[in-house]
C-alpha positions in Angstrom: 23.8 6.6 -20.7 25.4 8.5 -23.7 23.9 5.7 -26.1 20.3 6.2 -24.6 20.7 10.1 -24.9 21.8 9.7 -28.7 19.0 7.3 -29.5 16.5 9.8 -28.3 17.9 13.0 -29.9 17.8 10.7 -33.4 14.4 10.0 -32.7 13.6 13.5 -32.0 15.3 14.6 -35.0 13.5 12.0 -37.4 9.8 12.7 -35.8 8.8 15.5 -38.1 9.6 13.0 -41.0 6.7 10.6 -39.8 4.1 13.6 -39.1 3.3 12.0 -35.5 2.6 14.2 -32.7 4.4 13.5 -29.3 1.1 14.0 -27.5 -2.4 12.7 -28.5 -5.1 10.5 -27.3 -3.3 7.2 -29.0 -0.1 8.1 -26.6 -2.0 8.3 -23.5 -3.6 4.8 -24.7 -0.1 3.6 -25.2 1.1 4.9 -21.8 -1.9 3.4 -20.1 -2.0 0.0 -21.7 2.1 -0.4 -20.7 1.6 1.0 -17.3 -1.5 -1.7 -16.6 0.0 -4.6 -18.5 3.2 -4.1 -16.3 1.2 -3.8 -13.5 -0.6 -7.0 -14.1 2.0 -8.9 -15.0 4.4 -8.3 -12.2 2.2 -10.0 -9.6 1.3 -12.7 -12.1 4.8 -13.6 -12.5 6.0 -13.3 -9.0 3.4 -15.1 -7.1 1.6 -17.2 -9.7 5.0 -18.5 -11.4 6.7 -18.1 -8.4 9.6 -16.2 -9.8 12.0 -13.8 -7.8 11.5 -10.3 -7.6 14.1 -9.2 -10.2 13.2 -11.8 -12.6 9.7 -11.1 -12.3 10.2 -7.5 -12.9 12.4 -8.5 -16.1 9.6 -10.5 -17.3 6.6 -8.1 -17.0 8.6 -5.4 -18.8 9.8 -7.6 -21.4 6.3 -8.9 -22.3 4.6 -5.2 -22.2 7.3 -3.9 -24.7 7.5 -7.0 -27.1 3.9 -6.3 -27.4 4.3 -3.0 -28.1 6.8 -3.3 -30.9 4.7 -6.2 -32.3 1.8 -3.8 -32.4 3.9 -1.5 -34.0 5.0 -3.9 -36.7 1.6 -5.1 -37.3 0.5 -1.6 -38.0 3.3 -1.1 -40.6 2.5 -4.3 -42.2 -1.1 -3.5 -42.2 -0.9 0.0 -43.7 1.9 -1.5 -46.0 4.1 1.6 -45.1 7.0 2.1 -42.8 5.6 5.5 -41.7 2.8 3.8 -39.4 5.7 2.4 -37.5 5.6 4.9 -34.6 8.8 5.4 -32.6 7.0 7.8 -30.3 4.4 5.1 -29.5 7.1 3.0 -28.2 8.8 5.9 -26.3 5.1 6.2 -24.7 5.1 2.3 -24.1 8.5 2.7 -22.3 7.3 5.4 -20.2 4.2 3.5 -19.1 6.1 0.4 -18.5 8.8 2.3 -16.5 6.5 4.5 -14.5 4.9 1.1 -13.5 8.1 -0.5 -12.6 9.1 2.5 -10.1 5.5 1.9 -8.6 6.3 -1.8 -8.4 10.0 -1.1 -6.5 7.9 1.4 -4.3 5.2 -1.3 -3.4 6.8 -4.4 -3.4 10.4 -3.9 -2.2 
């Protein structure tokens, strides 16, 4: 827990360097995509791939966050500058996926 808190403090401290707002339409889209992707991929993994509950959650979470990281990497390559890689976008991806997992735990447990 201390490592996560330390990581979040570092992200908050470096955020002014990148000039990226914590709240915008883009952040809502990151949250919404991650939420929907996690909610969609869990039942697919659970019932189509016939995975157990916990591995299906792990797979849906991993696929969604990997997609978010890949998107940020492609943004930075496309724009040819590191400043287009948004840690705040990843935080919103994590929030969306985490919210979906909480809902999955409530609905499917």
